[in-house]
Short mmCIF file of the C-alpha atoms (twelve columns), coordinates in Angstrom:
data_MODEL
# 
_entry.id   MODEL 
# 
loop_
_atom_site.group_PDB 
_atom_site.id 
_atom_site.type_symbol 
_atom_site.label_atom_id 
_atom_site.label_alt_id 
_atom_site.label_comp_id 
_atom_site.label_asym_id 
_atom_site.label_seq_id 
_atom_site.Cartn_x 
_atom_site.Cartn_y 
_atom_site.Cartn_z 
_atom_site.pdbx_PDB_model_num 
ATOM 1  C CA . MET A 1  -10.181 99.895  109.624 1 
ATOM 2  C CA . SER A 2  -8.597  97.625  112.217 1 
ATOM 3  C CA . GLU A 3  -5.540  95.442  111.338 1 
ATOM 4  C CA . VAL A 4  -7.463  92.311  111.770 1 
ATOM 5  C CA . SER A 5  -10.348 93.292  109.624 1 
ATOM 6  C CA . LYS A 6  -8.043  94.361  106.803 1 
ATOM 7  C CA . GLU A 7  -6.244  90.876  106.812 1 
ATOM 8  C CA . GLU A 8  -9.592  89.095  106.988 1 
ATOM 9  C CA . ARG A 9  -10.858 91.198  103.997 1 
ATOM 10 C CA . LEU A 10 -7.715  90.390  101.989 1 
ATOM 11 C CA . LEU A 11 -7.945  86.723  102.732 1 
ATOM 12 C CA . THR A 12 -11.609 86.687  101.955 1 
ATOM 13 C CA . ILE A 13 -11.006 88.441  98.630  1 
ATOM 14 C CA . ARG A 14 -8.182  86.197  97.629  1 
ATOM 15 C CA . ASN A 15 -9.767  83.057  98.977  1 
ATOM 16 C CA . SER A 16 -13.015 83.291  96.959  1 
ATOM 17 C CA . ILE A 17 -13.620 80.197  94.842  1 
ATOM 18 C CA . ASP A 18 -16.608 79.738  92.713  1 
ATOM 19 C CA . SER A 19 -17.902 76.489  94.135  1 
ATOM 20 C CA . SER A 20 -20.265 75.840  91.252  1 
ATOM 21 C CA . ILE A 21 -17.477 76.098  88.716  1 
ATOM 22 C CA . VAL A 22 -15.315 73.799  90.735  1 
ATOM 23 C CA . ALA A 23 -18.153 71.355  91.191  1 
ATOM 24 C CA . ASP A 24 -18.907 71.419  87.433  1 
ATOM 25 C CA . ASN A 25 -15.240 70.688  86.697  1 
ATOM 26 C CA . VAL A 26 -15.124 67.847  89.253  1 
ATOM 27 C CA . LEU A 27 -18.227 66.204  87.758  1 
ATOM 28 C CA . GLU A 28 -16.732 66.705  84.179  1 
ATOM 29 C CA . ILE A 29 -13.446 65.119  85.121  1 
ATOM 30 C CA . ALA A 30 -15.183 62.207  86.744  1 
ATOM 31 C CA . GLU A 31 -17.476 61.575  83.817  1 
ATOM 32 C CA . PHE A 32 -14.654 62.068  81.416  1 
ATOM 33 C CA . THR A 33 -12.477 59.458  83.138  1 
ATOM 34 C CA . VAL A 34 -15.218 56.902  83.091  1 
ATOM 35 C CA . GLU A 35 -15.955 57.578  79.371  1 
ATOM 36 C CA . LYS A 36 -12.247 57.358  78.566  1 
ATOM 37 C CA . HIS A 37 -12.171 53.949  80.313  1 
ATOM 38 C CA . GLU A 38 -15.223 52.748  78.425  1 
ATOM 39 C CA . PHE A 39 -13.715 54.009  75.133  1 
ATOM 40 C CA . ARG A 40 -10.270 52.401  75.750  1 
ATOM 41 C CA . THR A 41 -11.779 49.069  76.753  1 
ATOM 42 C CA . GLY A 42 -14.734 49.015  74.350  1 
ATOM 43 C CA . ASN A 43 -16.991 48.158  77.236  1 
ATOM 44 C CA . THR A 44 -19.830 50.112  78.719  1 
ATOM 45 C CA . LEU A 45 -19.967 49.930  82.448  1 
ATOM 46 C CA . PRO A 46 -23.218 48.914  84.075  1 
ATOM 47 C CA . SER A 47 -25.085 51.987  85.329  1 
ATOM 48 C CA . ASP A 48 -24.574 51.062  88.958  1 
ATOM 49 C CA . VAL A 49 -20.779 50.650  88.532  1 
ATOM 50 C CA . ARG A 50 -20.618 53.841  86.569  1 
ATOM 51 C CA . ASP A 51 -22.442 55.823  89.224  1 
ATOM 52 C CA . GLU A 52 -20.239 54.377  91.960  1 
ATOM 53 C CA . ALA A 53 -17.128 55.186  89.928  1 
ATOM 54 C CA . ILE A 54 -18.248 58.710  89.308  1 
ATOM 55 C CA . ALA A 55 -19.147 59.239  92.990  1 
ATOM 56 C CA . ARG A 56 -15.916 57.844  94.206  1 
ATOM 57 C CA . ILE A 57 -13.872 59.899  91.761  1 
ATOM 58 C CA . LYS A 58 -15.718 63.054  92.891  1 
ATOM 59 C CA . ASP A 59 -15.083 62.275  96.515  1 
ATOM 60 C CA . GLU A 60 -11.387 61.759  95.853  1 
ATOM 61 C CA . LEU A 61 -11.164 65.019  93.778  1 
ATOM 62 C CA . TRP A 62 -12.939 67.002  96.533  1 
ATOM 63 C CA . GLN A 63 -10.484 65.712  99.095  1 
ATOM 64 C CA . ARG A 64 -7.675  66.958  96.997  1 
ATOM 65 C CA . ILE A 65 -9.328  70.360  96.455  1 
ATOM 66 C CA . GLU A 66 -9.684  70.745  100.229 1 
ATOM 67 C CA . ALA A 67 -6.067  69.887  100.739 1 
ATOM 68 C CA . LEU A 68 -5.140  72.442  98.082  1 
ATOM 69 C CA . LYS A 69 -7.185  75.059  99.863  1 
ATOM 70 C CA . LEU A 70 -5.355  74.424  103.143 1 
ATOM 71 C CA . ARG A 71 -1.973  74.654  101.400 1 
ATOM 72 C CA . ARG A 72 -3.063  77.822  99.719  1 
ATOM 73 C CA . GLN A 73 -4.179  79.344  103.037 1 
ATOM 74 C CA . LYS A 74 -0.744  78.461  104.590 1 
ATOM 75 C CA . LEU A 75 0.949   80.068  101.628 1 
ATOM 76 C CA . LEU A 76 -1.037  83.241  102.002 1 
ATOM 77 C CA . GLU A 77 -0.319  83.404  105.672 1 
ATOM 78 C CA . GLY A 78 3.439   82.978  104.904 1 
ATOM 79 C CA . MET A 79 3.228   85.686  102.333 1 
ATOM 80 C CA . PHE A 80 1.564   88.158  104.813 1 
ATOM 81 C CA . ARG A 81 4.116   87.263  107.428 1 
ATOM 82 C CA . ALA A 82 6.985   87.901  104.985 1 
ATOM 83 C CA . ALA A 83 5.372   91.192  103.881 1 
ATOM 84 C CA . GLN A 84 5.150   92.322  107.469 1 
ATOM 85 C CA . GLU A 85 8.683   91.187  108.343 1 
ATOM 86 C CA . THR A 86 9.988   93.106  105.321 1 
ATOM 87 C CA . LEU A 87 8.005   96.198  106.256 1 
ATOM 88 C CA . ASP A 88 9.337   95.944  109.832 1 
ATOM 89 C CA . GLU A 89 12.959  95.796  108.395 1 
ATOM 90 C CA . VAL A 90 12.370  98.794  106.166 1 
ATOM 91 C CA . VAL A 91 10.695  100.881 108.910 1 
ATOM 92 C CA . GLY A 92 13.298  99.872  111.396 1 
ATOM 93 C CA . LYS A 93 15.997  101.328 109.051 1 
ATOM 94 C CA . ALA A 94 14.228  104.696 108.798 1 
# 
């Protein structure tokens, strides 16, 4: 197996995210946030306001998830680089 395909395989394995679980969690967080607001204020939001709030909360959370995925990818790249540098040091001493 070539060096590139090994790294791609490792990144694919470690980068897998179950999108349906994330989507369910995002929706639950958005709905919970709106329900918590309604409970605290004692007011039920009109359905159009509720729908817009949930949609905007979901959009914001997805933006944060995408940012986290990018940070995670950079962290993994740094870990692979550090592992290679460490291996190079060890092999160089042999």
